[in-house]
C-alpha positions as CSV (number, residue, x, y, z in Angstrom):
1,M,0.0,0.0,0.0
2,T,1.1,3.6,-0.4
3,A,1.1,6.3,2.3
4,R,1.2,10.0,1.3
5,I,2.5,13.0,3.2
6,S,1.4,16.5,2.1
7,G,3.5,19.6,2.1
8,A,6.5,21.1,0.2
9,L,8.4,17.8,0.4
10,A,6.2,14.7,0.5
11,L,7.8,11.3,0.0
12,S,6.6,7.7,0.4
13,L,8.1,4.3,-0.3
14,L,6.4,1.3,-1.9
15,V,8.5,-1.9,-2.2
16,S,7.2,-4.4,-4.7
17,G,8.5,-7.7,-5.8
18,G,5.6,-8.4,-8.1
19,A,1.9,-7.9,-7.8
20,A,1.6,-10.0,-4.7
21,H,4.3,-8.4,-2.7
22,A,4.0,-5.0,-1.0
23,Q,5.5,-3.4,2.1
24,Q,4.3,-0.6,4.3
25,A,5.6,2.7,3.0
26,S,8.2,4.7,5.0
27,A,8.9,8.4,4.6
28,L,12.3,9.7,3.5
29,K,13.9,12.6,5.2
30,V,16.8,14.7,3.9
31,G,20.0,13.4,5.3
32,T,18.6,10.2,6.7
33,P,19.3,7.0,4.6
34,V,16.6,4.4,4.4
35,H,17.9,0.8,4.1
36,A,15.9,-1.4,1.8
37,T,16.1,-4.8,0.0
38,L,15.6,-4.6,-3.7
39,A,14.1,-7.8,-4.9
40,A,14.8,-9.3,-8.3
41,G,12.3,-7.8,-10.6
42,G,11.1,-5.5,-7.8
43,T,10.8,-1.7,-7.6
44,L,11.3,0.8,-4.8
45,R,8.9,3.6,-5.5
46,Y,9.0,7.1,-3.9
47,E,6.4,9.7,-4.5
48,L,7.0,13.4,-4.1
49,D,4.4,16.2,-4.2
50,L,6.4,19.2,-5.1
51,A,5.9,22.8,-5.8
52,K,7.3,24.5,-9.0
53,S,11.0,25.5,-8.9
54,R,12.1,23.0,-6.3
55,F,15.6,21.4,-6.4
56,I,16.0,17.8,-5.3
57,A,19.2,15.7,-5.0
58,G,19.9,12.3,-3.7
59,R,21.7,9.0,-3.9
60,V,21.2,5.3,-4.0
61,D,24.1,3.4,-2.4
62,Q,24.3,0.1,-4.2
63,D,25.5,-2.1,-1.3
64,G,24.4,-5.4,-2.8
65,V,23.0,-4.8,-6.2
66,D,23.5,-2.6,-9.3
67,A,20.5,-0.3,-9.5
68,T,18.8,2.0,-12.0
69,V,17.1,5.2,-10.9
70,T,14.3,6.6,-13.0
71,I,12.4,9.8,-12.2
72,T,9.2,10.8,-13.8
73,G,7.2,14.0,-13.4
74,P,3.6,14.9,-13.6
75,A,1.7,13.1,-16.4
76,G,4.4,10.4,-16.5
77,K,7.0,12.5,-18.3
78,R,10.5,11.1,-17.6
79,V,12.8,13.6,-15.9
80,L,16.0,11.5,-15.9
81,R,17.3,8.0,-15.7
82,A,20.6,7.1,-14.0
83,A,22.5,3.9,-14.4
84,R,26.1,5.0,-14.7
85,I,28.0,3.2,-11.9
86,G,28.0,-0.4,-10.8
87,R,27.5,-2.0,-7.3
88,G,29.7,-0.6,-4.6
89,A,29.3,3.1,-5.4
90,P,26.4,5.6,-5.2
91,E,24.0,6.1,-8.1
92,T,23.2,9.8,-7.8
93,F,20.4,11.9,-9.1
94,A,19.3,15.6,-9.1
95,F,16.6,17.5,-10.8
96,A,14.6,20.7,-10.6
97,T,10.9,20.9,-11.0
98,D,9.5,23.0,-13.9
99,T,5.8,22.4,-12.9
100,A,4.1,21.6,-9.6
101,G,2.8,18.1,-9.1
102,R,3.7,14.5,-8.3
103,Y,7.2,13.3,-9.0
104,V,8.1,9.6,-8.8
105,I,11.5,8.1,-8.1
106,E,11.8,4.4,-9.0
107,V,14.8,2.2,-8.1
108,T,15.0,-1.1,-10.0
109,P,17.7,-3.8,-10.5
110,A,20.0,-2.9,-13.4
111,T,20.4,-6.6,-14.2
112,A,17.5,-9.0,-14.6
113,G,17.3,-11.6,-11.8
114,K,19.6,-9.7,-9.4
115,S,18.6,-8.6,-6.0
116,G,20.3,-7.0,-3.0
117,D,20.4,-4.2,-0.4
118,V,20.5,-0.5,-1.1
119,R,20.3,2.7,0.9
120,V,18.2,5.5,-0.5
121,Q,18.8,9.0,0.7
122,L,17.7,12.5,-0.1
123,T,20.6,14.9,0.3
124,R,19.0,18.2,-0.7
125,S,15.5,19.6,-0.9
126,E,15.5,23.4,-1.5
127,P,14.3,26.2,-3.7
128,V,15.9,26.4,-7.1
129,A,19.0,28.6,-6.8
130,T,18.8,32.1,-8.3
131,T,22.4,33.3,-7.8
132,P,25.2,32.2,-10.2
133,E,27.1,30.6,-7.3
134,G,24.0,28.7,-6.1
135,K,23.2,27.4,-9.6
136,V,26.7,26.0,-9.8
137,D,26.4,24.4,-6.4
138,Q,23.2,22.7,-7.5
139,A,24.7,21.5,-10.8
140,A,27.5,19.9,-8.7
141,A,25.1,18.4,-6.1
142,Q,25.8,14.8,-7.3
143,L,29.5,15.1,-6.3
144,Y,30.0,13.8,-2.7
145,K,33.1,13.3,-0.5
146,D,33.1,9.6,-1.5
147,T,32.8,10.2,-5.3
148,P,35.2,11.7,-7.7
149,G,34.9,15.4,-8.0
150,A,35.5,18.7,-9.9
151,I,36.8,22.2,-9.5
152,V,35.1,25.2,-10.9
153,G,36.8,28.6,-11.4
154,V,35.4,31.8,-12.9
155,I,38.0,34.3,-13.9
156,K,37.7,38.0,-14.5
157,G,40.6,40.3,-15.4
158,G,43.1,37.6,-14.7
159,K,41.8,37.0,-11.2
160,L,39.5,34.4,-9.7
161,A,36.1,35.8,-9.1
162,F,34.7,32.4,-8.0
163,V,36.3,29.1,-7.2
164,K,35.0,26.0,-5.5
165,G,35.8,22.3,-5.3
166,Y,33.3,19.5,-5.1
167,G,33.8,15.8,-4.4
168,S,37.0,13.9,-3.8
169,A,40.4,14.4,-5.5
170,N,41.7,11.1,-3.9
171,L,39.2,8.4,-2.8
172,T,41.9,6.3,-1.2
173,Y,42.9,9.0,1.3
174,Q,39.6,10.9,1.2
175,M,41.3,14.1,0.0
176,P,38.7,16.7,-1.0
177,F,38.9,18.6,-4.3
178,T,40.1,22.1,-3.3
179,P,41.2,25.2,-5.3
180,E,44.8,24.1,-4.5
181,T,44.5,20.6,-6.1
182,P,46.6,20.2,-9.2
183,T,44.6,18.5,-11.9
184,N,45.4,16.9,-15.2
185,I,43.7,19.1,-17.9
186,G,44.3,16.7,-20.8
187,S,44.2,18.3,-24.2
188,S,43.6,21.8,-22.8
189,S,47.4,21.6,-22.4
190,K,47.8,22.0,-26.2
191,Q,47.5,25.8,-25.9
192,F,50.6,25.9,-23.7
193,T,52.6,23.9,-26.3
194,G,51.3,26.2,-29.1
195,F,52.4,29.2,-27.0
196,A,55.9,27.7,-26.5
197,I,56.5,27.3,-30.2
198,A,55.2,30.8,-30.9
199,L,57.3,32.2,-28.1
200,L,60.5,30.6,-29.5
201,A,59.6,32.0,-32.9
202,S,59.3,35.5,-31.5
203,R,62.8,35.1,-30.0
204,G,64.2,34.1,-33.3
205,K,65.0,30.5,-32.3
206,L,62.8,29.0,-35.0
207,S,60.3,29.9,-37.7
208,L,56.7,28.8,-37.8
209,D,57.2,27.9,-41.5
210,D,60.3,25.7,-40.8
211,E,59.9,22.1,-41.9
212,V,59.5,19.7,-39.0
213,Q,62.4,17.6,-40.2
214,K,64.8,20.6,-39.6
215,Y,64.5,19.7,-35.9
216,I,63.5,16.0,-36.1
217,S,65.7,14.8,-38.9
218,E,64.7,11.1,-38.3
219,L,61.0,11.9,-39.1
220,K,59.7,10.6,-42.5
221,T,59.2,13.3,-45.1
222,F,56.5,11.7,-47.4
223,G,57.9,14.1,-50.1
224,K,55.7,16.9,-48.7
225,K,56.6,20.1,-46.8
226,I,55.1,19.8,-43.3
227,T,55.8,22.9,-41.2
228,L,55.6,23.7,-37.5
229,R,52.5,25.8,-38.3
230,L,50.8,22.7,-39.7
231,L,51.7,20.8,-36.6
232,L,50.0,23.3,-34.4
233,S,46.9,23.4,-36.7
234,H,46.1,19.7,-36.8
235,T,46.5,19.7,-40.6
236,T,49.6,17.6,-41.2
237,G,48.1,14.3,-42.5
238,Y,50.0,12.3,-39.9
239,R,48.4,9.4,-38.2
240,E,47.2,10.1,-34.6
241,F,49.5,7.9,-32.5
242,V,47.2,7.0,-29.6
243,N,44.4,5.9,-31.9
244,T,46.9,4.0,-34.1
245,L,48.2,2.2,-31.0
246,L,44.7,1.2,-30.1
247,I,44.2,-0.5,-33.5
248,D,47.6,-2.2,-32.9
249,G,46.1,-3.7,-29.7
250,R,48.0,-1.6,-27.3
251,Q,45.9,-1.2,-24.1
252,V,46.8,2.5,-23.6
253,M,43.6,3.1,-21.6
254,E,44.7,0.4,-19.1
255,G,48.2,1.8,-18.6
256,D,50.3,0.1,-21.3
257,Y,53.7,1.7,-21.7
258,V,53.9,4.3,-24.5
259,A,57.4,5.5,-25.3
260,P,58.1,9.3,-25.4
261,D,59.0,9.1,-29.1
262,E,56.0,6.8,-30.0
263,A,54.6,9.5,-32.4
264,I,57.8,9.4,-34.4
265,K,57.7,5.6,-34.6
266,V,54.0,5.5,-35.7
267,I,54.5,8.2,-38.4
268,N,57.6,6.5,-39.7
269,R,55.7,3.3,-40.3
270,Q,52.9,5.2,-42.0
271,P,53.0,4.4,-45.8
272,S,51.4,7.6,-46.9
273,L,49.8,10.8,-45.5
274,Q,46.1,10.6,-44.5
275,N,45.5,13.9,-46.3
276,E,47.4,16.6,-48.2
277,P,49.2,18.9,-45.7
278,G,47.0,21.9,-45.0
279,A,43.9,20.5,-46.7
280,E,42.0,19.0,-43.8
281,F,41.6,19.6,-40.0
282,N,42.0,16.2,-38.3
283,Y,42.6,16.5,-34.5
284,N,46.0,15.0,-33.9
285,N,48.0,14.3,-30.7
286,S,51.0,13.2,-32.8
287,A,51.5,16.7,-34.0
288,F,51.7,18.2,-30.5
289,S,53.9,15.4,-29.3
290,L,56.3,16.3,-32.1
291,A,56.0,20.0,-31.2
292,S,57.2,19.3,-27.7
293,I,60.2,17.4,-29.1
294,V,60.9,20.4,-31.3
295,V,61.1,22.6,-28.2
296,E,63.5,20.2,-26.6
297,R,65.7,20.1,-29.7
298,V,65.8,23.9,-30.1
299,T,66.4,24.7,-26.4
300,G,68.5,21.7,-25.5
301,R,66.4,21.2,-22.3
302,P,63.6,18.8,-21.3
303,F,60.2,20.1,-22.3
304,A,58.8,20.0,-18.8
305,E,61.8,21.8,-17.4
306,W,61.8,24.5,-20.1
307,M,58.1,25.1,-19.8
308,R,58.3,25.6,-16.0
309,D,61.3,28.0,-16.2
310,E,60.3,29.9,-19.3
311,V,56.5,29.9,-19.2
312,F,54.9,28.9,-15.9
313,L,57.2,30.6,-13.3
314,P,57.5,33.9,-15.3
315,L,53.6,34.1,-15.1
316,G,53.6,33.2,-11.4
317,M,52.1,29.7,-12.1
318,T,53.8,28.0,-9.3
319,H,51.4,25.1,-9.1
320,T,51.6,24.0,-12.7
321,W,53.7,21.1,-14.1
322,V,54.1,19.2,-17.3
323,R,53.8,15.6,-16.1
324,A,56.3,14.0,-18.5
325,N,55.3,10.4,-17.7
326,P,52.5,8.7,-15.6
327,G,55.0,7.9,-12.8
328,Q,56.0,11.4,-12.1
329,I,55.1,12.7,-8.7
330,V,52.9,15.9,-8.6
331,P,52.3,16.8,-5.0
332,N,48.6,16.5,-3.9
333,R,47.3,16.0,-7.4
334,S,43.9,14.5,-8.2
335,I,43.7,10.8,-9.1
336,G,41.7,9.7,-12.1
337,Y,38.7,7.4,-11.8
338,I,36.4,5.5,-14.1
339,A,33.3,3.4,-13.3
340,G,34.1,-0.3,-12.7
341,D,32.0,-3.4,-11.9
342,F,32.3,-2.6,-8.2
343,G,32.2,1.1,-8.1
344,F,34.9,3.6,-9.0
345,R,38.2,2.3,-10.2
346,E,41.5,4.2,-10.1
347,V,43.4,4.4,-13.5
348,R,46.7,5.8,-14.7
349,D,47.1,8.8,-17.0
350,L,48.1,8.2,-20.6
351,G,51.8,7.7,-21.3
352,A,53.7,9.9,-23.7
353,S,51.1,12.7,-23.4
354,Q,53.7,15.5,-23.1
355,G,52.9,18.3,-25.6
356,A,49.5,17.0,-26.4
357,G,48.3,16.8,-22.7
358,G,49.6,16.0,-19.3
359,I,49.7,19.4,-17.7
360,N,48.6,19.5,-14.1
361,T,47.4,22.9,-12.9
362,T,45.1,24.8,-10.6
363,P,42.4,27.5,-11.2
364,A,44.5,30.2,-9.7
365,D,47.3,29.5,-12.1
366,V,45.0,29.3,-15.0
367,A,43.7,32.8,-14.0
368,K,47.2,34.1,-14.5
369,W,47.5,32.4,-17.8
370,M,44.2,33.9,-19.0
371,G,45.4,37.3,-17.8
372,N,48.3,37.0,-20.2
373,F,45.9,36.8,-23.1
374,K,45.0,40.4,-22.4
375,T,48.2,41.9,-21.2
376,G,50.8,40.0,-23.3
377,K,53.1,40.3,-20.3
378,L,54.9,37.2,-21.5
379,G,55.6,37.0,-25.3
380,G,53.8,40.2,-26.2
381,P,50.7,40.8,-28.3
382,A,52.3,39.2,-31.4
383,V,52.6,35.8,-29.8
384,I,49.0,36.0,-28.5
385,K,47.8,36.9,-32.0
386,D,49.7,34.0,-33.6
387,M,48.0,31.6,-31.1
388,T,44.5,32.9,-31.6
389,T,44.4,33.4,-35.4
390,S,42.5,30.8,-37.3
391,F,44.5,28.6,-39.7
392,V,43.3,28.9,-43.3
393,L,42.9,25.5,-45.1
394,N,44.2,25.0,-48.7
395,D,40.6,25.7,-50.0
396,G,40.6,29.1,-48.3
397,K,38.2,28.1,-45.5
398,P,39.1,28.9,-41.9
399,S,39.7,25.9,-39.6
400,N,38.5,27.9,-36.6
401,Y,41.6,26.7,-34.7
402,G,44.7,28.6,-33.7
403,F,47.7,27.1,-32.0
404,G,46.0,24.8,-29.5
405,V,42.9,26.9,-29.2
406,F,39.5,26.5,-30.8
407,L,38.1,29.9,-32.0
408,D,34.3,30.2,-32.1
409,S,31.4,31.9,-30.5
410,A,28.7,30.9,-28.0
411,R,25.3,32.7,-28.3
412,G,26.9,35.6,-30.0
413,L,29.9,36.0,-27.7
414,R,33.4,35.3,-29.1
415,R,35.4,32.7,-27.2
416,W,38.7,30.9,-27.2
417,Q,38.3,27.5,-25.8
418,H,39.5,23.9,-25.5
419,G,38.3,20.7,-23.9
420,G,40.5,17.9,-22.6
421,N,40.2,14.3,-21.7
422,D,42.8,11.8,-20.4
423,V,41.8,8.3,-19.5
424,A,39.7,9.6,-16.6
425,H,40.4,13.4,-16.2
426,S,38.4,16.0,-18.2
427,S,38.6,19.7,-18.5
428,T,36.8,22.7,-20.0
429,F,38.7,25.9,-20.7
430,V,36.8,29.0,-21.9
431,Y,38.0,32.6,-22.4
432,Y,35.8,35.4,-23.7
433,P,38.3,37.9,-25.3
434,D,35.8,40.7,-25.5
435,L,35.2,40.5,-21.8
436,D,38.6,39.5,-20.6
437,E,36.8,36.8,-18.6
438,G,36.4,33.1,-18.7
439,Y,35.9,29.9,-16.7
440,I,37.3,26.4,-16.2
441,V,35.8,23.1,-15.0
442,F,38.3,20.4,-14.2
443,S,37.4,16.9,-13.1
444,N,39.0,13.6,-12.3
445,Y,36.0,11.6,-13.7
446,Q,34.9,12.0,-17.3
447,S,31.3,11.0,-16.5
448,V,30.9,13.7,-13.9
449,P,27.1,14.5,-14.0
450,G,25.3,17.8,-13.9
451,N,26.3,19.5,-17.2
452,I,28.4,21.8,-14.9
453,A,30.3,23.7,-17.7
454,N,27.1,24.8,-19.4
455,V,25.6,25.9,-16.1
456,V,28.7,28.0,-15.3
457,A,28.6,29.6,-18.7
458,N,24.9,30.5,-18.5
459,A,25.0,31.5,-14.8
460,F,28.0,33.8,-14.9
461,F,28.0,35.0,-18.6
462,G,24.5,34.6,-19.8
463,T,23.7,38.3,-19.5
464,H,26.5,39.0,-22.2
465,M,25.0,36.5,-24.6
466,T,22.0,36.5,-26.9
467,A,18.8,35.7,-25.2
468,A,18.0,32.3,-23.8
469,T,15.2,31.3,-21.4
470,A,17.0,30.1,-18.2
471,T,15.8,27.2,-16.1
472,A,16.6,26.5,-12.5
473,G,19.5,24.4,-13.6
474,G,20.9,27.2,-15.8
475,G,20.0,25.6,-19.2
476,A,17.5,26.6,-21.7
477,V,13.8,25.5,-21.7
478,V,13.1,24.3,-25.3
479,T,10.1,22.3,-26.4
480,V,10.9,20.1,-29.5
481,P,7.8,19.0,-31.4
482,A,7.2,15.3,-31.2
483,G,7.3,15.0,-35.0
484,A,10.7,16.5,-35.1
485,M,12.0,14.1,-32.5
486,R,10.7,11.2,-34.5
487,R,12.6,12.5,-37.6
488,Y,15.8,12.9,-35.6
489,A,15.8,9.3,-34.5
490,G,18.1,7.1,-36.6
491,K,21.7,6.1,-37.4
492,Y,24.4,8.5,-38.5
493,E,27.8,7.6,-40.0
494,M,30.5,10.0,-38.8
495,T,32.7,11.1,-41.6
496,T,35.7,12.3,-39.6
497,L,35.4,9.7,-36.8
498,G,36.4,6.7,-39.0
499,G,32.8,5.9,-40.0
500,M,31.7,5.4,-36.4
501,L,28.0,4.7,-36.3
502,L,26.0,7.0,-33.8
503,T,22.5,6.1,-33.0
504,V,19.8,8.5,-31.9
505,E,16.8,6.8,-30.3
506,Q,13.5,8.2,-29.1
507,Q,12.3,6.7,-25.8
508,A,9.4,7.9,-23.6
509,G,9.4,11.3,-25.2
510,Q,13.1,11.8,-24.9
511,L,16.0,11.5,-27.4
512,R,19.1,9.5,-26.3
513,L,22.5,9.2,-28.0
514,Q,24.2,5.9,-28.3
515,L,27.9,5.7,-29.1
516,P,29.3,2.3,-30.0
517,G,30.3,0.3,-26.9
518,Q,29.0,3.0,-24.5
519,P,25.7,3.5,-22.5
520,A,23.0,5.7,-24.1
521,L,23.0,9.2,-22.8
522,P,20.0,11.6,-22.7
523,L,19.9,14.6,-25.0
524,R,18.7,18.0,-23.6
525,A,17.4,20.5,-26.2
526,T,19.0,23.9,-26.4
527,S,17.0,24.8,-29.5
528,T,14.7,22.9,-31.8
529,T,17.7,21.4,-33.7
530,T,20.5,21.4,-31.1
531,F,21.0,19.3,-28.0
532,D,23.5,18.9,-25.2
533,V,24.6,15.4,-24.3
534,V,23.7,15.0,-20.6
535,G,26.6,13.5,-18.7
536,A,29.3,14.3,-21.3
537,P,31.0,17.5,-22.6
538,A,29.4,17.2,-26.0
539,S,26.5,18.4,-28.1
540,I,24.9,17.5,-31.4
541,S,22.9,19.5,-34.0
542,F,20.6,18.0,-36.6
543,N,21.0,19.3,-40.2
544,T,17.6,19.6,-41.9
545,I,16.6,20.5,-45.4
546,E,13.4,22.1,-46.8
547,G,10.4,20.2,-45.5
548,G,12.1,19.2,-42.3
549,A,13.9,16.1,-43.5
550,V,17.1,15.3,-41.6
551,E,20.2,14.7,-43.8
552,G,22.8,14.5,-41.1
553,I,24.2,15.7,-37.8
554,T,27.1,17.5,-36.4
555,F,28.7,16.1,-33.3
556,Q,30.8,18.5,-31.2
557,Q,33.2,17.6,-28.4
558,D,36.3,19.3,-27.0
559,G,35.7,22.1,-29.5
560,A,36.0,19.8,-32.6
561,R,33.0,19.5,-34.9
562,H,32.4,16.1,-36.6
563,P,29.9,15.8,-39.5
564,G,27.8,12.7,-39.9
565,K,25.5,11.5,-42.7
566,R,22.2,9.8,-42.1
567,V,22.2,6.1,-42.8
568,E,19.0,4.7,-44.2
569,E,18.5,1.2,-42.7
570,K,17.7,-1.3,-45.4
571,A,17.1,-5.0,-45.0
572,A,20.0,-5.9,-47.2
573,V,21.0,-9.6,-47.4
574,V,24.8,-9.8,-46.9
575,D,26.8,-13.0,-47.0
576,L,28.9,-12.4,-43.9
577,T,31.0,-15.5,-44.4
578,A,32.7,-13.9,-47.4
579,Y,34.4,-11.5,-44.9
580,T,35.8,-14.1,-42.5
581,G,39.4,-15.1,-42.2
582,R,42.7,-13.9,-40.7
583,F,44.1,-10.5,-41.8
584,F,47.6,-9.0,-41.2
585,S,48.8,-5.4,-41.2
586,E,52.4,-4.9,-42.3
587,E,52.3,-1.4,-40.9
588,L,51.2,-2.4,-37.4
589,E,52.7,-6.0,-37.5
590,T,49.4,-7.3,-36.1
591,F,46.7,-9.8,-36.9
592,Y,42.9,-9.6,-36.8
593,D,40.6,-12.6,-37.0
594,L,37.0,-12.2,-38.4
595,T,34.3,-14.8,-37.8
596,V,30.6,-15.1,-38.0
597,E,28.9,-15.7,-34.6
598,D,25.2,-15.7,-33.9
599,G,24.5,-14.1,-37.3
600,K,27.0,-11.2,-36.7
601,L,30.4,-10.5,-38.2
602,V,32.9,-10.5,-35.2
603,I,36.4,-9.0,-35.1
604,R,39.1,-10.2,-32.7
605,H,42.6,-9.2,-31.8
606,R,44.8,-11.2,-29.4
607,R,44.5,-8.3,-26.9
608,F,40.8,-7.3,-27.4
609,G,37.5,-8.6,-28.6
610,P,35.3,-10.1,-29.6
611,A,33.5,-7.0,-31.1
612,A,30.6,-7.1,-33.5
613,L,30.7,-5.2,-36.7
614,T,27.5,-3.6,-38.2
615,H,27.0,-3.5,-42.0
616,T,26.4,0.0,-43.2
617,S,26.7,-0.1,-47.0
618,G,28.5,-2.0,-49.7
619,D,31.6,-3.6,-48.2
620,S,31.7,-1.1,-45.2
621,F,31.1,-2.0,-41.6
622,S,30.9,0.1,-38.5
623,G,32.3,-1.0,-35.1
624,T,33.3,0.1,-31.6
625,L,36.7,1.3,-30.6
626,P,39.4,0.5,-31.2
627,V,38.2,-0.2,-34.8
628,S,35.2,1.9,-35.7
629,L,35.4,1.5,-39.5
630,V,36.3,-1.5,-41.7
631,V,36.1,-1.2,-45.5
632,F,36.8,-4.5,-47.3
633,K,38.7,-4.7,-50.6
634,R,38.1,-7.1,-53.4
635,D,40.1,-8.3,-56.4
636,A,38.9,-8.4,-60.0
637,Q,37.1,-11.6,-59.4
638,G,35.2,-10.1,-56.4
639,T,37.1,-12.1,-53.8
640,I,37.9,-10.3,-50.5
641,T,41.6,-9.7,-50.3
642,G,41.8,-7.4,-47.2
643,F,40.4,-4.3,-45.6
644,D,41.3,-0.8,-44.5
645,A,40.7,-0.1,-40.8
646,G,40.3,3.2,-39.0
647,N,38.8,5.0,-36.1
648,G,38.7,8.7,-37.2
649,R,42.1,10.1,-36.2
650,A,43.9,7.1,-37.7
651,R,42.4,5.7,-40.9
652,G,43.1,3.7,-43.9
653,I,45.4,1.2,-42.2
654,A,45.7,-1.7,-44.6
655,F,45.2,-5.4,-43.6
656,T,45.8,-8.2,-46.1
657,K,43.9,-11.5,-45.9
658,V,46.3,-14.3,-45.1
659,T,43.9,-17.3,-44.4
660,R,40.4,-18.2,-45.3
């Protein structure tokens, strides 16, 4: 049976293990956990009668079973679903009410047939925040002292106007995230490498139009002129070494060793360039790794040492280091975490990330760095201009990328920005040059919930942007017609992501984005054609033509924009056995085995797999990382002779069939 309590916060609990099982309801109180046993196939149901503009946060500690939390609003409209973390860690939730009425929280087993104990707790019940600081606090409400965390900093005129840490920087020793916690900012580090090359050019130590081989003589030439400027603009045509190593079977995400000169080794085994130099923007860690080697060759000093002495310390950035390898000690740094089978799992940072990533820093130090954008205290205005001028591609179109900085606008406001991801750490770096203001969000957990970065942008800078209707959470209230959502649902083949197949599905009145091998994430509308990916620093926009038909999407993450074309699903009959056999890559010196299992084409490597491949068209198949695209090749008689493999940043890697 169900009991109900009236008032601003009314909660009741119904435990069901089928139609014949019920348990007397017990009320939940903020701050008091309720222990319950979740039966296999059962549901814990909490009902809330809430006023409009109420903020609720809570957690389900999964002591004995992996649980899914689903919240629905009045008239049965789903508010959110959380199923991010396995047993042994809290499944957290937070939402704000946009209408008064009854809201239902349901907790169910994430795996059929499983049962176990959980603790359900409300941690916050309060009016929706109206101040910028309060909005950020509520966006970060799902970060607790026993979960990974984040740090938020708002910077104005080179000084911190707001800074606050949330959650834990180190779960082993229960160290909280604080403003003094150095954090790996991943690819947001690239702007520092770009600055270093531009600074050396301003001092006459090198020219931006020098060929790379002038400093790295052992690097393959390909018969093309590839300059330092091309390195810093992601337009070289080189293979991206991390993605190439993944195809090679290297478990870089699990801490496999990666040599400091791995980019050179990968490029020297590359048979030809992936594109004509300067013709195409293809985000590339290899290029920035090479740039750091150039700094070392020109200065005669280790990159990390030179950066600290010539860039960080002159700007007063005393808590910033280049972490040259994953074993280097950075005092009091944050540890990276991913979700595991039994809660959070500690992971190592990527090896050989120097130049492309690996910088550990704090909000106060980044404030000084942003201040230099305006003052040019170090390097002068010419260096800042070099960094923040868009590269122009061979066809005359701007790439909207400078030297380690994306150049775009947000709701009419110019910005210089970059995102970053390591194995676990993530970062958002945004500077508005017309305001001399910006913000950062650094985290030690890529799946940090709450869409914090967008909330910070709207809460602190929304008044400078073109109009948007703000919600309690700082986002934009947009109603997308049901017909449009039906048209958006489908599969999209990503042109610059190695043919990776993205799926947009409509479920219970909400769109969800499914990336291969990853859980589906909800989409939150920011306009009738654009959506933020909830739980990830990404967004997508749907490209429509006259009449409303959808011809493709644009997926944006870390500042990079990736086009995708709609794939019309056809019931094509494909003889999958023709694609089976063993295949060898001379370039990678590695084998793949392809078999047909349960009606699917399956790919295996001795260090990963099995992974199913999905037929897209012709002889092309889409898959999950590390191989997201496989295009088979045939001889004159139509017999399969091999395939080209890729995953976006590394593509066209040839494999030859060696056995049937």
